[in-house]
N, C-alpha and C positions, 0 to 999 in steps of 0.2 A: 504494500500500500504506500504509494508515494504521491504526495500532493504538496502544494506550497504549505498547507497546514496538515502535517502528518497525523495529527490527533483528531482531525475531522474528515474522515473518509466518506465520500459520497458513493464510491464504487470500489469494490475489491476485485482485483484481477487474479484469476486462478487458472492454472493449467487444468485440463480435464481430469487428470488423475486425482488432484486435490479436491476438485468438485465432487467426485465420486466418494471420497473419504469424508466429506463434510459432516455426515451424521456421527462420526467418531469424535468430533471436536467438542470441547466443553462449552455448553450453552450456545450451540450453533444456531438454534432458533432465534436467539437474541441478535446474532450477527445478521441473519437474512432479513430480520424485521427492520434493521437500521440502514442497510446498504443495498445497492443493486449489484448483483454478482456479474462479473464478466468472465467468460470462460474461453480459453484458447486450447486448441487441439495440440497434444504433444506429438512430435514427429514419430512416425512408426506405430502410433497407438491406434488400434482399431476402434470401431464404434462399440465400446463396452456398454452393457445394459445399465440403464439408470435405475437405481433403487426406487421403489414406489414412493418412499418418503420424500424424494427430491423432485418427483414429477410435478409439473405445474408451477414450480418456482419461477418467478420472473428473472430471467438471465439474459445478458447480452452476449451473443456469440461473437467472438473476435475473429474476423477473417483477416489473417495475416500470414506472411511467409513463415514457415516453421523455423524455429530457432532452437537448436539442440543444445540446451544449457541445463546443467543440473543444479538445482537450488541447494542440494546437499553439499555439492562440491564448493559452491559459493560460501556457504556457512563454514565449512571446514577450513577453507582458505582464509576467510575473515578471522576465524578463531586463531589461526596460526600467524596472523599479521601479514599474510601474502596479498599481493595485488589482486583486486577483483574488478578494477575499472574496465577490463576487457569484456565483462559480462553484466555489469550494472551501470546505471548512469551516475554521474558525479554527485548529484544530490543524495542518491541512495547510499553510495559509498561513504560520503561525509556523515550522514545520519548514523550509519552503522558504527563508524569510527568514533564519533562524538559521544555516542551512548554506550560504547563498549559492548555492543551486541555480539553474541556468540563466543565471547571470551569466557574462560573458566572463572568462576567466582574466586575472589581473593579471600584468603583466610582472615578472620578478624583478629 
């Protein structure tokens, strides 16, 4: 979620695999009640069946060229202090760095 105001998201962009996992999120119903979901197809992913609980949700399908990037790899690289600007925009990289996202918690 990246916007000029990161704390006030009007739309959450997801790849299709995360959309299908949405019911496993904590309080996912609260999320979909507050934002419009935008879903992009992951390269090489077939048309997986949508769980009944997700059918009928208002979503925006993103029609864009496939971009084969792993969010897990981005988080791992960010946690290790490695460059992620080749996979995320400058504002996203800055937000991750400024807030210490994905870094191991420091002992007290």
